[in-house]
FITI-582278 format. One record per residue (C-alpha): residue in one letter; residue number from 0; x, y, z. Coordinates in nm, 3 decimals. Layout:
% residues N
KOLNU aa   i       u       v       w
KOLNU  a NUM       X       Y       Z
...
END
This chain:
% residues 375
KOLNU aa   i       u       v       w
KOLNU  x   0  -0.314   2.135  -5.752
KOLNU  x   1  -0.177   2.345  -5.452
KOLNU  x   2  -0.524   2.356  -5.300
KOLNU  x   3  -0.557   1.975  -5.348
KOLNU  x   4  -0.238   1.915  -5.162
KOLNU  x   5  -0.332   2.140  -4.887
KOLNU  x   6  -0.674   1.968  -4.845
KOLNU  x   7  -0.473   1.627  -4.827
KOLNU  x   8  -0.229   1.766  -4.575
KOLNU  x   9  -0.531   1.886  -4.366
KOLNU  x  10  -0.705   1.562  -4.384
KOLNU  x  11  -0.389   1.377  -4.304
KOLNU  x  12  -0.328   1.578  -3.996
KOLNU  x  13  -0.695   1.528  -3.883
KOLNU  x  14  -0.654   1.150  -3.918
KOLNU  x  15  -0.334   1.155  -3.724
KOLNU  x  16  -0.479   1.358  -3.443
KOLNU  x  17  -0.787   1.131  -3.420
KOLNU  x  18  -0.551   0.829  -3.419
KOLNU  x  19  -0.341   0.982  -3.142
KOLNU  x  20  -0.652   1.068  -2.947
KOLNU  x  21  -0.778   0.713  -2.966
KOLNU  x  22  -0.472   0.557  -2.831
KOLNU  x  23  -0.509   0.376  -2.504
KOLNU  x  24  -0.357   0.519  -2.186
KOLNU  x  25  -0.128   0.275  -2.050
KOLNU  x  26  -0.100   0.238  -1.673
KOLNU  x  27   0.194   0.031  -1.541
KOLNU  x  28   0.155  -0.192  -1.231
KOLNU  x  29   0.450  -0.303  -1.038
KOLNU  x  30   0.404  -0.550  -0.735
KOLNU  x  31   0.524  -0.892  -0.630
KOLNU  x  32   0.313  -1.164  -0.778
KOLNU  x  33   0.567  -1.411  -0.669
KOLNU  x  34   0.801  -1.431  -0.364
KOLNU  x  35   0.704  -1.328  -0.012
KOLNU  x  36   0.481  -1.029  -0.133
KOLNU  x  37   0.251  -1.253  -0.357
KOLNU  x  38  -0.061  -1.231  -0.151
KOLNU  x  39  -0.017  -0.846  -0.127
KOLNU  x  40   0.054  -0.820  -0.514
KOLNU  x  41  -0.262  -1.015  -0.618
KOLNU  x  42  -0.472  -0.773  -0.424
KOLNU  x  43  -0.305  -0.471  -0.589
KOLNU  x  44  -0.351  -0.626  -0.929
KOLNU  x  45  -0.718  -0.708  -0.865
KOLNU  x  46  -0.786  -0.355  -0.741
KOLNU  x  47  -0.635  -0.206  -1.057
KOLNU  x  48  -0.818  -0.448  -1.287
KOLNU  x  49  -1.157  -0.363  -1.108
KOLNU  x  50  -1.091   0.018  -1.132
KOLNU  x  51  -0.992   0.014  -1.497
KOLNU  x  52  -1.281  -0.218  -1.596
KOLNU  x  53  -1.527   0.029  -1.447
KOLNU  x  54  -1.354   0.343  -1.604
KOLNU  x  55  -1.357   0.172  -1.952
KOLNU  x  56  -1.717   0.058  -1.909
KOLNU  x  57  -1.808   0.432  -1.857
KOLNU  x  58  -1.634   0.535  -2.166
KOLNU  x  59  -1.277   0.565  -2.057
KOLNU  x  60  -1.088   0.895  -2.014
KOLNU  x  61  -1.198   1.166  -2.272
KOLNU  x  62  -1.288   0.877  -2.510
KOLNU  x  63  -0.951   0.701  -2.439
KOLNU  x  64  -0.961   0.348  -2.288
KOLNU  x  65  -0.717   0.254  -2.002
KOLNU  x  66  -0.480  -0.035  -2.053
KOLNU  x  67  -0.293  -0.211  -1.760
KOLNU  x  68   0.071  -0.319  -1.806
KOLNU  x  69   0.130  -0.543  -1.511
KOLNU  x  70   0.486  -0.646  -1.425
KOLNU  x  71   0.610  -0.890  -1.139
KOLNU  x  72   0.905  -0.773  -0.942
KOLNU  x  73   0.937  -1.088  -0.741
KOLNU  x  74   0.911  -0.900  -0.419
KOLNU  x  75   1.276  -0.803  -0.459
KOLNU  x  76   1.440  -0.474  -0.476
KOLNU  x  77   1.668  -0.550  -0.765
KOLNU  x  78   1.381  -0.708  -0.972
KOLNU  x  79   1.178  -0.397  -0.896
KOLNU  x  80   1.426  -0.168  -1.047
KOLNU  x  81   1.441  -0.396  -1.367
KOLNU  x  82   1.053  -0.384  -1.375
KOLNU  x  83   1.049  -0.012  -1.339
KOLNU  x  84   1.303   0.029  -1.622
KOLNU  x  85   1.087  -0.204  -1.841
KOLNU  x  86   0.788   0.008  -1.798
KOLNU  x  87   0.982   0.316  -1.864
KOLNU  x  88   1.129   0.178  -2.178
KOLNU  x  89   0.775   0.057  -2.287
KOLNU  x  90   0.674   0.419  -2.246
KOLNU  x  91   0.387   0.368  -2.019
KOLNU  x  92   0.203   0.699  -1.935
KOLNU  x  93   0.233   0.638  -1.535
KOLNU  x  94   0.274   0.372  -1.278
KOLNU  x  95   0.032   0.298  -0.990
KOLNU  x  96   0.145   0.021  -0.750
KOLNU  x  97   0.458  -0.083  -0.576
KOLNU  x  98   0.463  -0.305  -0.257
KOLNU  x  99   0.733  -0.319  -0.017
KOLNU  x 100   0.935  -0.034   0.108
KOLNU  x 101   1.276  -0.179  -0.009
KOLNU  x 102   1.127  -0.258  -0.349
KOLNU  x 103   0.981   0.107  -0.395
KOLNU  x 104   1.300   0.273  -0.248
KOLNU  x 105   1.500   0.115  -0.507
KOLNU  x 106   1.243   0.156  -0.798
KOLNU  x 107   1.163   0.519  -0.746
KOLNU  x 108   1.513   0.607  -0.834
KOLNU  x 109   1.491   0.527  -1.210
KOLNU  x 110   1.136   0.663  -1.212
KOLNU  x 111   1.268   1.013  -1.081
KOLNU  x 112   1.551   1.010  -1.337
KOLNU  x 113   1.302   0.951  -1.611
KOLNU  x 114   1.036   1.185  -1.498
KOLNU  x 115   0.776   0.893  -1.467
KOLNU  x 116   0.478   0.960  -1.237
KOLNU  x 117   0.482   0.676  -0.985
KOLNU  x 118   0.188   0.655  -0.741
KOLNU  x 119   0.282   0.426  -0.454
KOLNU  x 120   0.003   0.224  -0.294
KOLNU  x 121   0.189  -0.043  -0.093
KOLNU  x 122   0.504   0.093   0.092
KOLNU  x 123   0.528   0.314   0.408
KOLNU  x 124   0.886   0.407   0.468
KOLNU  x 125   0.914   0.773   0.541
KOLNU  x 126   1.206   0.801   0.295
KOLNU  x 127   0.975   0.745  -0.012
KOLNU  x 128   0.820   1.077   0.040
KOLNU  x 129   1.056   1.367   0.124
KOLNU  x 130   1.109   1.712  -0.043
KOLNU  x 131   1.359   1.554  -0.278
KOLNU  x 132   1.109   1.338  -0.463
KOLNU  x 133   0.937   1.505  -0.753
KOLNU  x 134   0.759   1.230  -0.943
KOLNU  x 135   0.686   0.984  -0.664
KOLNU  x 136   0.353   1.010  -0.484
KOLNU  x 137   0.228   0.798  -0.183
KOLNU  x 138  -0.145   0.733  -0.103
KOLNU  x 139  -0.110   0.555   0.233
KOLNU  x 140   0.013   0.654   0.569
KOLNU  x 141   0.388   0.654   0.658
KOLNU  x 142   0.548   0.428   0.902
KOLNU  x 143   0.602   0.721   1.138
KOLNU  x 144   0.240   0.811   1.154
KOLNU  x 145   0.116   0.448   1.186
KOLNU  x 146   0.373   0.338   1.440
KOLNU  x 147   0.322   0.648   1.659
KOLNU  x 148  -0.055   0.593   1.669
KOLNU  x 149  -0.001   0.241   1.766
KOLNU  x 150   0.232   0.329   2.037
KOLNU  x 151  -0.034   0.587   2.159
KOLNU  x 152  -0.298   0.312   2.177
KOLNU  x 153  -0.054   0.073   2.349
KOLNU  x 154   0.042   0.310   2.621
KOLNU  x 155  -0.273   0.530   2.675
KOLNU  x 156  -0.568   0.314   2.582
KOLNU  x 157  -0.440  -0.030   2.662
KOLNU  x 158  -0.218   0.069   2.960
KOLNU  x 159   0.075  -0.155   2.862
KOLNU  x 160   0.378  -0.122   3.068
KOLNU  x 161   0.629  -0.380   2.932
KOLNU  x 162   0.628  -0.368   2.559
KOLNU  x 163   0.871  -0.581   2.345
KOLNU  x 164   0.946  -0.539   1.986
KOLNU  x 165   1.034  -0.800   1.703
KOLNU  x 166   1.089  -0.665   1.346
KOLNU  x 167   1.204  -0.747   1.005
KOLNU  x 168   1.551  -0.625   0.911
KOLNU  x 169   1.417  -0.469   0.599
KOLNU  x 170   1.338  -0.101   0.541
KOLNU  x 171   0.978  -0.151   0.636
KOLNU  x 172   1.065  -0.331   0.971
KOLNU  x 173   1.353  -0.093   1.072
KOLNU  x 174   1.152   0.221   0.992
KOLNU  x 175   0.873   0.098   1.208
KOLNU  x 176   1.085   0.003   1.506
KOLNU  x 177   1.252   0.329   1.509
KOLNU  x 178   0.930   0.533   1.487
KOLNU  x 179   0.750   0.311   1.753
KOLNU  x 180   1.051   0.294   1.996
KOLNU  x 181   1.096   0.680   1.978
KOLNU  x 182   0.737   0.749   2.039
KOLNU  x 183   0.730   0.506   2.333
KOLNU  x 184   1.026   0.684   2.479
KOLNU  x 185   0.845   1.027   2.461
KOLNU  x 186   0.557   0.857   2.643
KOLNU  x 187   0.807   0.748   2.913
KOLNU  x 188   0.810   0.384   2.829
KOLNU  x 189   1.128   0.203   2.718
KOLNU  x 190   1.090  -0.141   2.525
KOLNU  x 191   1.195  -0.429   2.747
KOLNU  x 192   1.327  -0.629   2.451
KOLNU  x 193   1.402  -0.569   2.076
KOLNU  x 194   1.467  -0.856   1.842
KOLNU  x 195   1.524  -0.860   1.468
KOLNU  x 196   1.463  -1.130   1.210
KOLNU  x 197   1.530  -1.177   0.821
KOLNU  x 198   1.218  -1.169   0.593
KOLNU  x 199   1.254  -1.526   0.480
KOLNU  x 200   1.304  -1.672   0.841
KOLNU  x 201   1.085  -1.934   0.947
KOLNU  x 202   1.202  -2.024   1.291
KOLNU  x 203   1.190  -1.741   1.560
KOLNU  x 204   1.250  -1.948   1.857
KOLNU  x 205   1.570  -1.774   1.959
KOLNU  x 206   1.423  -1.415   1.929
KOLNU  x 207   1.089  -1.519   2.118
KOLNU  x 208   1.280  -1.703   2.392
KOLNU  x 209   1.460  -1.388   2.470
KOLNU  x 210   1.128  -1.177   2.448
KOLNU  x 211   0.949  -1.434   2.686
KOLNU  x 212   1.229  -1.378   2.943
KOLNU  x 213   1.153  -1.003   2.946
KOLNU  x 214   0.788  -1.085   3.055
KOLNU  x 215   0.608  -0.853   2.812
KOLNU  x 216   0.253  -0.746   2.826
KOLNU  x 217   0.261  -0.626   2.473
KOLNU  x 218   0.463  -0.741   2.163
KOLNU  x 219   0.479  -0.506   1.860
KOLNU  x 220   0.546  -0.717   1.537
KOLNU  x 221   0.677  -0.506   1.249
KOLNU  x 222   0.683  -0.754   0.938
KOLNU  x 223   0.478  -0.891   0.679
KOLNU  x 224   0.317  -1.217   0.559
KOLNU  x 225   0.420  -1.510   0.609
KOLNU  x 226   0.656  -1.416   0.902
KOLNU  x 227   0.424  -1.216   1.107
KOLNU  x 228   0.157  -1.491   1.161
KOLNU  x 229   0.428  -1.749   1.219
KOLNU  x 230   0.579  -1.542   1.485
KOLNU  x 231   0.240  -1.513   1.646
KOLNU  x 232   0.189  -1.887   1.635
KOLNU  x 233   0.537  -1.959   1.787
KOLNU  x 234   0.500  -1.694   2.055
KOLNU  x 235   0.184  -1.838   2.189
KOLNU  x 236   0.332  -2.196   2.157
KOLNU  x 237   0.613  -2.099   2.404
KOLNU  x 238   0.367  -1.921   2.650
KOLNU  x 239   0.399  -1.552   2.547
KOLNU  x 240   0.056  -1.416   2.626
KOLNU  x 241   0.123  -1.050   2.538
KOLNU  x 242  -0.101  -0.824   2.340
KOLNU  x 243   0.000  -0.821   1.971
KOLNU  x 244   0.039  -0.489   1.795
KOLNU  x 245   0.143  -0.389   1.443
KOLNU  x 246   0.101  -0.157   1.142
KOLNU  x 247   0.011  -0.202   0.787
KOLNU  x 248   0.250  -0.482   0.709
KOLNU  x 249   0.017  -0.727   0.881
KOLNU  x 250  -0.290  -0.580   0.712
KOLNU  x 251  -0.338  -0.877   0.515
KOLNU  x 252  -0.622  -1.138   0.545
KOLNU  x 253  -0.381  -1.415   0.524
KOLNU  x 254  -0.292  -1.314   0.892
KOLNU  x 255  -0.606  -1.482   1.012
KOLNU  x 256  -0.572  -1.768   0.767
KOLNU  x 257  -0.217  -1.859   0.889
KOLNU  x 258  -0.270  -1.770   1.255
KOLNU  x 259  -0.641  -1.822   1.325
KOLNU  x 260  -0.608  -1.847   1.693
KOLNU  x 261  -0.291  -1.658   1.775
KOLNU  x 262  -0.389  -1.359   1.574
KOLNU  x 263  -0.707  -1.300   1.768
KOLNU  x 264  -0.715  -0.966   1.954
KOLNU  x 265  -0.423  -0.814   1.752
KOLNU  x 266  -0.445  -0.436   1.696
KOLNU  x 267  -0.294  -0.263   1.413
KOLNU  x 268  -0.295   0.030   1.164
KOLNU  x 269  -0.439  -0.053   0.828
KOLNU  x 270  -0.501   0.085   0.489
KOLNU  x 271  -0.865   0.028   0.470
KOLNU  x 272  -1.158  -0.116   0.652
KOLNU  x 273  -1.502  -0.169   0.505
KOLNU  x 274  -1.693  -0.032   0.812
KOLNU  x 275  -1.545   0.311   0.800
KOLNU  x 276  -1.843   0.432   0.591
KOLNU  x 277  -2.140   0.278   0.396
KOLNU  x 278  -1.963   0.345   0.056
KOLNU  x 279  -1.654   0.144   0.164
KOLNU  x 280  -1.877  -0.145   0.275
KOLNU  x 281  -2.058  -0.137  -0.070
KOLNU  x 282  -1.719  -0.139  -0.251
KOLNU  x 283  -1.593  -0.427  -0.052
KOLNU  x 284  -1.895  -0.634  -0.107
KOLNU  x 285  -1.873  -0.566  -0.502
KOLNU  x 286  -1.496  -0.655  -0.495
KOLNU  x 287  -1.545  -0.984  -0.300
KOLNU  x 288  -1.824  -1.078  -0.526
KOLNU  x 289  -1.626  -0.999  -0.844
KOLNU  x 290  -1.311  -1.189  -0.737
KOLNU  x 291  -1.462  -1.476  -0.541
KOLNU  x 292  -1.394  -1.816  -0.689
KOLNU  x 293  -1.050  -1.747  -0.830
KOLNU  x 294  -0.725  -1.921  -0.748
KOLNU  x 295  -0.659  -1.667  -0.461
KOLNU  x 296  -0.941  -1.535  -0.236
KOLNU  x 297  -1.020  -1.164  -0.259
KOLNU  x 298  -0.838  -0.942  -0.001
KOLNU  x 299  -1.013  -0.596   0.014
KOLNU  x 300  -0.748  -0.452   0.240
KOLNU  x 301  -0.474  -0.495  -0.039
KOLNU  x 302  -0.696  -0.406  -0.328
KOLNU  x 303  -0.870  -0.091  -0.190
KOLNU  x 304  -0.591   0.152  -0.225
KOLNU  x 305  -0.510   0.051  -0.573
KOLNU  x 306  -0.852   0.081  -0.677
KOLNU  x 307  -0.901   0.420  -0.507
KOLNU  x 308  -0.581   0.563  -0.635
KOLNU  x 309  -0.668   0.489  -0.994
KOLNU  x 310  -1.046   0.568  -0.981
KOLNU  x 311  -1.049   0.876  -0.766
KOLNU  x 312  -0.688   1.035  -0.805
KOLNU  x 313  -0.541   0.925  -1.122
KOLNU  x 314  -0.843   0.924  -1.343
KOLNU  x 315  -0.962   1.268  -1.264
KOLNU  x 316  -0.610   1.412  -1.324
KOLNU  x 317  -0.583   1.210  -1.647
KOLNU  x 318  -0.932   1.379  -1.762
KOLNU  x 319  -0.811   1.713  -1.661
KOLNU  x 320  -0.444   1.713  -1.774
KOLNU  x 321  -0.416   1.422  -2.022
KOLNU  x 322  -0.094   1.221  -2.055
KOLNU  x 323   0.149   1.503  -2.067
KOLNU  x 324   0.367   1.404  -1.763
KOLNU  x 325   0.438   1.751  -1.640
KOLNU  x 326   0.067   1.859  -1.649
KOLNU  x 327  -0.036   1.530  -1.489
KOLNU  x 328   0.225   1.562  -1.215
KOLNU  x 329   0.105   1.916  -1.156
KOLNU  x 330  -0.256   1.799  -1.119
KOLNU  x 331  -0.165   1.542  -0.852
KOLNU  x 332   0.025   1.794  -0.639
KOLNU  x 333  -0.302   2.004  -0.621
KOLNU  x 334  -0.537   1.710  -0.588
KOLNU  x 335  -0.771   1.689  -0.296
KOLNU  x 336  -1.106   1.528  -0.246
KOLNU  x 337  -1.305   1.264  -0.061
KOLNU  x 338  -1.259   0.901  -0.105
KOLNU  x 339  -1.456   0.627   0.055
KOLNU  x 340  -1.297   0.468   0.354
KOLNU  x 341  -1.148   0.796   0.463
KOLNU  x 342  -1.337   0.997   0.732
KOLNU  x 343  -1.207   1.334   0.598
KOLNU  x 344  -1.108   1.504   0.280
KOLNU  x 345  -0.747   1.394   0.165
KOLNU  x 346  -0.477   1.592  -0.016
KOLNU  x 347  -0.112   1.564  -0.102
KOLNU  x 348   0.124   1.773   0.105
KOLNU  x 349   0.459   1.928  -0.021
KOLNU  x 350   0.637   1.589   0.001
KOLNU  x 351   0.363   1.436  -0.224
KOLNU  x 352   0.233   1.235   0.066
KOLNU  x 353  -0.138   1.196   0.095
KOLNU  x 354  -0.259   1.345   0.433
KOLNU  x 355  -0.520   1.133   0.588
KOLNU  x 356  -0.628   0.974   0.921
KOLNU  x 357  -0.520   0.627   1.013
KOLNU  x 358  -0.758   0.327   1.031
KOLNU  x 359  -0.711   0.106   1.339
KOLNU  x 360  -0.859  -0.237   1.346
KOLNU  x 361  -0.862  -0.541   1.565
KOLNU  x 362  -0.877  -0.908   1.489
KOLNU  x 363  -1.192  -1.053   1.653
KOLNU  x 364  -1.400  -1.353   1.564
KOLNU  x 365  -1.185  -1.455   1.254
KOLNU  x 366  -1.211  -1.120   1.081
KOLNU  x 367  -1.081  -0.754   1.091
KOLNU  x 368  -1.312  -0.528   1.286
KOLNU  x 369  -1.293  -0.153   1.341
KOLNU  x 370  -1.124  -0.085   1.677
KOLNU  x 371  -1.368   0.052   1.928
KOLNU  x 372  -1.150   0.097   2.242
KOLNU  x 373  -0.971  -0.080   2.512
KOLNU  x 374  -0.950  -0.466   2.493
END
């Protein structure tokens, strides 16, 4: 009888272990699928869906399938905190996503308290990755690096002398303005005018009138869709002919849709461009084909980092470390590798920020083109 009970216990344990092994790995995705960040959030969701579909088709992670748990934060910091807490309560294994610096700065606090791995793909404020964050990782360039590089291009490569700035009052806009202006001053150039607006503003006449009076040859716009293209349209309407500059906030194909003429020639730092290498082009073509015909057009710029983060960073660490959060986090801190669309090997530094080169593009002929040189 004792041997029989022992055999039953062993069998039960084996069944339980097999069942646990077969459980899906749950990946949370937070982004704005409503509100001003909608077009960004849709790209993030599409990138996640594409990566998970491919991984599951290849057998999953050590025999376990990936499951997406997608939550809309309304492009709002307060709702982003609620979305994060919901995913924590739902016991997802990790979170990949996040759009908007204000939203991510708010949401990362409960993630840090809960010990939830949070891989950020759509927010660039420098305060997101410091030596204080343990569980938050970021895969795109920070505002500081992007804004400094754009300032260097403006002054050294374009030879601009009179540069004005207009920026969103949110964390993203302020951070970019600070970094851009500080770099300009180091290069011996002071901004001729600095103006601010609110994210939901639609009329920028007052700010642009003051900028026009400063007679700029360059105008740095640190904001997102739909404000940024509206600013470009209104600037051209009142006679501002300055070269437009920006960072990743305007790295959205809707920029061209909403300002087809005004955006022409704009130079900015971005998260991805398909012509960096052949593999990036192949992925972009596959992505566009897969998501064409939907209610929203496919936007490779927005989807690329979500896809790459899951496919090339998260998946290998899950395969190596499993879903134990401490082991998974440890794997991320030591991760390094090649990813399509990046010219060199990338790795996380001591602040959990992915070190990589910037990608600079210019709007030309109704599309984003790799920036080749002077205008």
